C-alpha positions in Angstrom: -0.1 0.3 0.0 1.1 3.2 -0.9 2.3 5.8 2.0 0.3 9.0 2.2 2.9 11.9 1.4 3.6 14.1 4.6 4.3 17.9 4.2 5.7 20.6 6.2 7.2 20.9 9.5 4.5 18.9 11.0 5.0 16.1 8.9 1.2 15.3 8.6 -0.9 14.8 5.3 -2.1 17.3 2.9 -5.3 19.0 4.3 -7.1 20.9 2.0 -9.2 22.9 4.7 -6.1 24.3 5.8 -3.9 27.3 4.0 -0.5 26.3 2.9 2.2 27.8 0.9 5.0 26.4 -1.1 8.8 27.2 -0.2 10.4 28.5 -3.4 14.0 27.0 -2.5 13.2 23.5 -1.3 9.4 23.2 -3.2 7.8 21.5 0.0 4.3 23.2 1.2 3.6 24.3 4.8 1.0 25.1 6.7 0.2 28.8 7.3 -0.7 28.5 11.1 2.8 26.3 11.1 5.2 28.4 9.8 3.3 32.2 11.0 2.2 33.0 7.1 -1.3 34.7 7.4 -3.5 33.5 4.2 -4.4 37.2 3.4 -0.7 37.9 3.7 0.5 35.3 1.3 -0.3 37.8 -2.0 2.0 40.0 -0.8 5.3 37.4 -1.0 7.7 37.6 -4.0 9.6 34.9 -2.6 8.8 32.7 0.4 12.0 30.6 2.3 10.6 28.2 5.0 12.0 27.9 8.6 14.9 25.3 7.2 15.7 27.0 3.6 16.3 30.6 5.4 19.6 29.7 7.0 20.9 29.1 3.3 18.7 31.5 1.3 17.9 34.3 3.6 14.2 35.5 4.3 11.4 36.0 2.3 11.3 38.9 0.4 7.5 40.5 -0.2 6.6 42.2 -3.8 8.0 45.7 -4.7 5.0 48.4 -6.0 4.9 52.1 -6.3 5.2 54.9 -3.8 1.9 56.3 -2.6 2.9 60.1 -4.0 1.4 61.6 -6.9 4.7 62.8 -7.6 6.2 59.4 -8.4 7.7 59.6 -11.7 8.2 55.6 -12.0 11.9 55.6 -11.5 12.1 54.8 -7.7 11.6 51.1 -8.4 13.0 49.9 -5.2 10.9 51.5 -3.0 8.5 49.4 -1.4 4.6 48.9 -1.6 2.7 51.7 0.4 -0.8 50.7 0.5 -2.9 53.8 1.8 -3.7 52.2 5.3 -0.3 50.4 5.7 1.9 51.6 9.0 4.1 53.3 6.5 0.9 55.4 4.9 -0.3 55.9 8.6 3.1 57.3 10.0 3.3 59.6 6.6 -0.3 60.9 7.3 0.5 61.8 10.6 3.5 64.0 10.0 1.9 65.8 6.9 0.6 69.2 7.7 -3.0 70.4 6.5 -5.3 73.3 6.6 -7.4 74.0 9.9 -11.0 72.9 9.4 -11.6 76.3 11.0 -11.9 77.7 7.6 -15.0 75.3 7.0 -16.3 74.0 9.9 -19.4 75.6 11.6 -19.2 75.8 15.4 -23.1 75.7 17.3 -24.4 74.6 20.4 -27.1 71.9 20.5 -29.8 74.4 21.2 -28.7 76.5 17.6 -28.8 73.7 15.6 -32.3 74.2 15.1 -34.8 73.7 11.6 -35.1 77.7 11.5 -30.8 77.9 11.6 -30.6 75.3 8.7 -33.7 76.6 6.3 -31.9 80.1 6.8 -28.3 79.2 6.6 -28.1 76.1 4.4 -26.4 73.0 5.5 -23.6 73.2 2.7 -20.8 72.9 5.2 -19.7 70.8 8.4 -21.1 71.3 11.6 -19.3 70.7 14.9 -21.1 70.9 18.3 -19.2 70.7 21.6 -21.4 69.2 24.0 -24.3 67.0 23.1 -26.8 69.3 25.8 -29.6 70.4 23.4 -29.1 68.4 20.7 -31.7 65.6 21.8 -29.1 63.0 21.4 -29.3 60.1 23.7 -25.9 58.1 24.5 -24.8 55.5 27.1 -23.1 56.0 30.2 -19.3 56.9 29.8 -18.9 53.5 31.5 -20.3 51.9 28.6 -17.5 50.1 26.8 -16.7 47.3 24.2 -18.0 44.7 25.9 -21.3 45.9 26.4 -21.6 46.4 22.8 -21.0 42.6 22.6 -24.1 42.2 25.4 -26.4 44.2 24.1 -26.1 43.1 20.3 -25.4 39.5 20.8 -21.8 37.7 20.4 -23.0 35.5 17.6 -23.8 38.3 15.2 -21.6 38.7 12.0 -20.0 41.9 11.3 -18.0 42.8 8.6 -14.7 43.7 9.5 -11.9 45.7 7.7 -8.6 44.8 7.5 -7.0 48.3 7.6 -3.4 47.6 6.1 -5.0 46.1 2.9 -8.1 47.9 3.1 -10.2 44.5 2.6 -12.7 43.1 4.5 -14.1 40.4 5.8 -16.6 38.4 8.1 -16.3 37.8 11.6 -18.8 37.1 14.6 -19.3 40.2 16.9 -17.2 38.1 19.9 -14.2 37.1 17.7 -13.6 40.8 17.0 -14.3 41.9 20.4 -11.6 39.1 21.8 -9.4 40.7 19.3 -10.0 44.0 20.9 -9.0 43.3 24.0 -6.1 41.0 22.8 -2.7 42.2 24.3 -0.6 41.5 21.0 -3.0 42.8 18.0 -1.1 41.3 14.8 -3.4 43.4 12.6 -5.2 46.8 12.6 -9.0 45.8 12.1 -12.2 48.1 12.9 -16.0 47.8 12.6 -17.9 50.9 10.7 -21.0 49.5 9.7 -22.5 47.9 12.7 -26.4 48.8 12.3 -28.1 48.1 15.5 -31.4 49.8 15.2 -33.2 46.2 15.5 -30.9 45.3 18.5 -31.0 45.9 22.3 -28.6 48.6 21.7 -31.2 50.9 19.8 -33.2 51.7 23.2 -30.0 53.6 24.8 -28.9 55.5 21.5 -31.0 58.3 20.0 -30.2 60.2 17.1 -30.1 63.9 17.0 -33.4 65.4 17.0 -32.7 67.9 14.1 -31.6 64.3 12.3 -35.1 62.9 13.1 -36.6 66.2 11.7 -35.2 65.7 8.5 -34.6 62.5 7.6 -36.5 61.2 4.8 -36.5 57.8 5.7 -38.0 58.4 9.2 -40.6 60.9 8.0 -42.1 59.8 4.7 -41.1 56.1 4.4 -44.3 54.4 5.0 -44.8 52.0 8.2 -46.8 49.0 5.8 -44.5 49.4 2.9 -43.7 45.8 1.4 -39.8 47.5 1.4 -38.7 47.8 4.8 -37.0 51.1 6.0 -33.2 51.3 5.0 -31.3 50.6 7.9 -28.8 53.6 7.9 -29.8 55.4 11.1 -27.7 53.9 13.8 -24.0 52.9 13.4 -21.5 51.5 16.2 -18.0 51.9 15.1 -15.5 50.1 17.0 -11.9 51.4 15.6 -8.2 50.2 17.0 -5.7 52.9 17.3 -4.7 53.0 13.5 -7.4 52.6 11.7 -8.2 54.5 8.2 -11.2 54.5 5.8 -9.8 56.3 2.8 -11.4 59.0 0.8 -15.2 58.4 -0.2 -18.7 60.1 -0.6 -21.4 58.7 1.3 -24.2 56.4 -0.7 -26.7 58.4 -2.1 -25.2 61.4 -0.9 -26.2 60.8 2.5 -25.2 63.7 5.2 -23.7 61.7 8.0 -23.5 62.6 12.0 -20.7 61.2 14.3 -20.5 61.3 18.1 -17.5 60.2 20.2 -18.5 58.4 23.0 -14.6 57.3 23.8 -11.2 58.4 21.9 -10.9 60.6 19.0 -11.1 60.4 15.1 -9.6 62.7 12.5 -11.4 63.7 9.6 -9.8 64.8 6.3 -12.3 66.9 4.7 -12.9 67.8 0.9 -15.3 70.4 -0.8 -17.8 68.9 -3.2 -17.1 71.3 -5.8 -17.5 70.4 -9.7 -13.7 70.4 -9.9 -13.4 68.3 -6.9 -16.1 65.8 -7.7 -14.8 65.0 -11.1 -11.5 64.2 -9.8 -12.8 62.1 -7.0 -14.6 59.9 -10.1 -11.7 59.5 -11.8 -9.4 58.6 -8.6 -12.0 56.2 -7.7 -12.3 54.4 -11.0 -8.4 54.5 -11.0 -7.2 50.3 -10.8 -4.7 51.6 -8.1 -6.4 54.2 -6.5 -5.5 52.7 -3.2 -1.9 53.5 -3.7 -2.9 57.1 -4.2 -3.3 59.6 -1.8 -6.5 61.7 -3.0 -5.6 64.7 -1.1 -2.7 65.3 -3.1 -5.0 65.9 -6.3 -7.2 68.7 -4.9 -6.3 72.0 -3.6 -7.6 71.7 -0.6 -8.1 69.3 2.2 -9.2 70.5 5.5 -8.5 68.7 8.7 -10.6 68.4 11.6 -10.3 66.7 15.2 -13.3 65.0 16.6 -12.8 64.6 20.4 -14.5 62.7 23.2 -18.3 63.9 23.6 -18.5 66.1 20.6 -20.8 65.7 17.6 -19.9 66.4 13.8 -22.2 66.7 11.0 -21.2 66.2 7.5 -23.1 67.5 4.6 -24.2 66.1 1.5 -21.5 65.5 -0.8 -18.0 65.9 1.2 -15.3 63.6 0.5 -13.7 62.7 3.8 -11.1 60.4 4.8 -11.1 59.1 8.6 -8.0 58.4 10.7 -8.6 56.8 14.4 -5.3 57.6 16.3 -6.4 56.0 19.6 -9.0 53.3 20.2 -12.5 54.7 19.6 -15.9 54.1 20.6 -18.2 56.2 18.3 -21.7 56.1 16.8 -23.1 57.6 13.8 -25.9 57.5 11.3 -26.6 58.4 7.7 -30.0 60.6 6.8 -30.9 62.2 3.4 -33.2 65.2 3.3 -34.6 68.2 1.5 -32.0 70.6 2.1 -29.4 68.9 -0.1 -31.6 67.0 -3.2 -29.3 68.5 -5.9 -26.3 67.4 -4.0 -27.8 64.1 -2.9 -28.4 63.1 -6.8 -25.5 64.2 -8.0 -23.6 61.7 -5.6 -25.8 59.1 -6.3 -25.0 59.2 -10.1 -21.6 59.1 -9.6 -22.4 56.1 -7.1 -24.1 54.4 -10.2 -21.5 55.2 -12.7 -18.8 53.7 -10.4 -20.5 51.0 -9.4 -19.7 51.2 -5.6 -19.9 48.3 -3.7 -19.5 49.7 0.1 -19.9 48.2 3.7 -22.6 51.3 4.0 -24.8 51.2 1.2 -28.2 53.3 1.2 -30.5 50.8 0.0 -33.3 51.5 -2.1 -32.6 55.5 -2.1 -34.7 55.6 -5.4 -37.6 54.4 -3.6 -36.8 57.3 -0.8 -37.0 59.9 -3.4 -40.4 58.6 -4.6 -42.2 58.7 -1.5 -40.7 62.1 -0.9 -41.7 63.2 -4.3 -45.5 62.0 -3.1 -45.1 63.9 0.0 -43.8 67.0 -1.9 -46.9 66.9 -4.2 -49.3 66.7 -1.3 -48.0 69.5 0.4 -47.7 72.0 -2.5 -51.4 71.5 -3.0 -52.3 71.6 0.4 -50.5 75.0 0.9 -51.7 76.5 -2.4 -55.4 75.6 -1.1 -53.9 77.7 2.7 -52.7 80.9 1.0 -50.9 81.9 4.3 -48.3 79.5 3.4 -45.8 79.3 0.7 -43.4 76.3 -0.1 -39.8 77.4 0.8 -37.8 78.1 -2.5 -35.3 74.7 -1.6 -38.6 72.8 -1.5 -39.5 73.8 -5.2 -36.3 73.4 -6.3 -35.9 69.7 -4.8 -39.0 69.2 -6.1 -37.6 70.0 -9.7 -34.8 67.9 -9.1 -36.5 64.8 -8.1 -39.2 65.2 -10.7 -36.1 65.1 -13.2 -34.6 62.2 -11.9 -38.4 60.4 -12.3 -38.5 61.3 -15.8 -35.1 59.7 -16.3 -35.9 56.5 -14.2 -39.2 55.8 -16.3 -38.0 56.1 -19.4 -38.8 53.1 -21.9 -35.1 52.5 -22.1 -33.9 52.8 -18.3 -37.6 51.4 -16.7 -35.9 47.8 -16.3 -33.2 49.1 -14.9 -35.2 51.1 -11.9 -38.7 49.5 -11.7 -37.7 47.4 -8.6 -37.4 50.5 -6.7 -41.0 51.6 -7.5 -43.1 51.7 -4.8 -46.0 49.4 -4.6 -49.7 51.0 -5.4 -47.7 54.4 -7.1 -48.8 55.3 -10.6 -45.2 57.2 -11.6 -46.3 58.7 -14.6 -49.4 60.7 -12.7 -47.0 61.7 -10.1 -44.7 63.2 -12.8 -47.4 65.0 -14.0 -49.2 66.3 -10.9 -45.8 67.4 -9.5 -44.9 69.4 -12.7 -48.2 70.9 -12.1 -47.8 71.6 -8.7 -44.4 73.1 -9.2 -45.4 75.6 -11.9 -48.3 76.8 -9.8 -46.0 77.8 -7.1 -45.7 81.8 -6.7 -42.1 82.9 -8.0 -39.8 83.6 -4.5 -39.7 86.9 -3.1 -36.2 88.4 -3.0 -37.1 90.1 -6.4 -39.7 92.1 -4.5 -37.1 93.2 -1.8 -34.2 94.1 -4.7 -37.1 96.4 -6.1 -37.7 98.5 -2.3 -33.8 98.6 -2.4 -34.1 100.0 -6.0 -36.0 102.6 -4.8 -34.4 103.7 -1.9 -31.1 104.0 -4.0 -33.1 106.6 -6.0 -34.0 108.3 -3.3 -30.7 108.5 -1.9 -31.6 106.7 1.5 -30.0 103.8 3.0 -31.5 100.3 3.4 -34.2 100.6 6.6 -33.8 98.2 9.5 -37.3 97.3 8.9 -36.5 95.6 5.5 -34.5 93.0 7.5 -36.9 92.2 10.1 -39.4 89.1 10.1 -42.9 89.5 9.9 -44.2 89.7 13.2 -46.8 87.7 14.5 -48.6 90.2 16.6 -51.3 91.9 14.0 -52.6 94.2 16.5 -48.8 95.9 16.5 -49.0 96.0 12.5 -51.9 97.6 12.7 -50.9 100.3 15.1 -48.1 100.9 13.0 -50.1 101.5 10.1 -52.1 104.4 12.1 -49.3 105.7 13.1 -47.7 106.1 9.7 -50.7 107.1 7.8 -50.7 110.0 10.5 -47.2 110.9 9.9 -48.2 110.6 5.8 -50.6 113.6 6.5 -48.5 115.5 8.6 -45.5 114.8 5.9 -47.8 116.4 3.2 -48.8 119.5 5.4 -45.2 120.1 5.6 -44.2 119.8 2.0 -41.3 117.5 2.9 -40.9 115.2 -0.1 -38.1 112.9 1.5 -40.3 112.5 4.8 -43.3 111.7 2.9 -41.3 108.9 0.9 -39.7 107.5 4.1 -43.3 107.3 5.8 -44.8 105.7 2.3 -41.7 103.3 2.2 -42.6 102.0 6.0 -46.2 101.3 4.8 -44.7 99.6 2.0 -42.7 97.2 4.4 -45.5 96.4 6.2 -47.6 95.5 3.3 -44.7 93.3 1.8 -43.7 91.8 4.6 -47.1 90.3 5.5 -48.4 87.1 4.1 -50.4 86.6 1.4 -54.0 87.4 2.0 -55.8 85.5 -0.7 -55.3 84.3 -4.3 -55.4 87.0 -6.9 -54.3 90.1 -4.5 -52.2 92.5 -6.3 -48.2 91.8 -6.1 -45.8 93.9 -4.3 -44.6 95.5 -7.6 -48.0 96.5 -8.4 -48.7 97.9 -4.8 -45.7 99.7 -5.1 -46.7 101.6 -8.4 -50.1 102.3 -7.0 -48.8 104.1 -4.1 -45.2 105.8 -6.0 -44.6 106.9 -9.0 -40.6 107.9 -10.0 -40.3 109.9 -13.1 -38.0 108.9 -15.4 -34.9 111.5 -14.0 -35.8 110.1 -10.7 -38.2 112.9 -8.9 -40.9 111.5 -7.0 -44.4 112.2 -8.2 -47.4 112.0 -5.5 
């Protein structure tokens, strides 16, 4: 009977279930576990020598690759591989200088971050909140740690674990990762960045910021009884060891994202989503060796923002960002799409589709969310047109135009097959597109042109802009009525005294009250028409009563 061949230093038969590597000198095969070679590390080995052959032939050698710098000319062939996320990369990244995020990050208190603030100022720049007070954000106690995550989520739950050095991912049980986290001899840099826990016990002790819940399409417009379940993107737990690194990316679906640091620290590298930067990002992402190129070298400015324990950061739609974890860190985050950034969300989604992005943090059924939002906006516009005291904000009308344009593209005959799976049940897309377009056309024009007309009159009369022009409409109608009466008396006095500028000033004050009042009924004269009736300006600029 023939003897079974044996291999390795253990002299056991070949085992198909175990990883083995061949020695390039003696041509014998060795179990990776016996000679200390991980299967993940094998592709980087150029020449392998087993422990016995090392004495005569020297140690194993690694493959040579290009330098990480965009300035590499290809002449330095002796430079070893510098993969984004490797130890050499992290060391270099720590030593580099970046513009401070103070130039682009808005600092607010929790109480200042309201819907009124965002509607007035927009959400186009990152927002940093030093303390969670006033945010409506609920977090575990400071004593909460990684072992508690395991207890709340479950030790046998499968998680996606990223090998930072290789920028690859694999599956692992949460218990296995927690054991790695607490081990004293970490041979790898691993992190968990997509543990979505909204359907676990941990959901009850973490609540996203109130402004996120107020804005979120998923939380506000996705029906509870829909056949497609709500996308699970609202609550993530991030467990990252020291030197973890996430390369530059745009959140899927162009989602905005919030981060809160419970323990540790994170460093964000932020790049504005300008047209030029987005084009460069798309080209970089589609490059076969982008993991060896540091994207920040290709843009004009990349800002560095350090987020410390207890702080919360909100990153707007489309911002290109990378994240370095300088110390072990436990953080929470969530993704949300909303009405303030519809155009950028749609642009980011189109880039994502072209790149065929495969990510650990997808935004599932983004198009379905858009259909629900389109239906909501249609109902809202109809309701506000009936109630003439209300007028949709300009950003809502603009967002509706963008969404309706996407609907048309998704339902074209040649594209319908690709997009029909995301159509909600019981929805008639062609009718929704038609009705939404009609409501958009019926919306009255925005008011800034009226204010410009007033400012033009003031300039012609050599008067500065009154503070009253900048004041919001008061909710007290009685106060306005009293001001109207007072101004009426002043106008009469002005006529008697013959003071032209006084009369103009009084008339303008009356006009401001009229213009800033809410529309009373359909068909009421426009601001410019009222302006024309009250005052007539001669071509040479003289005032005619």
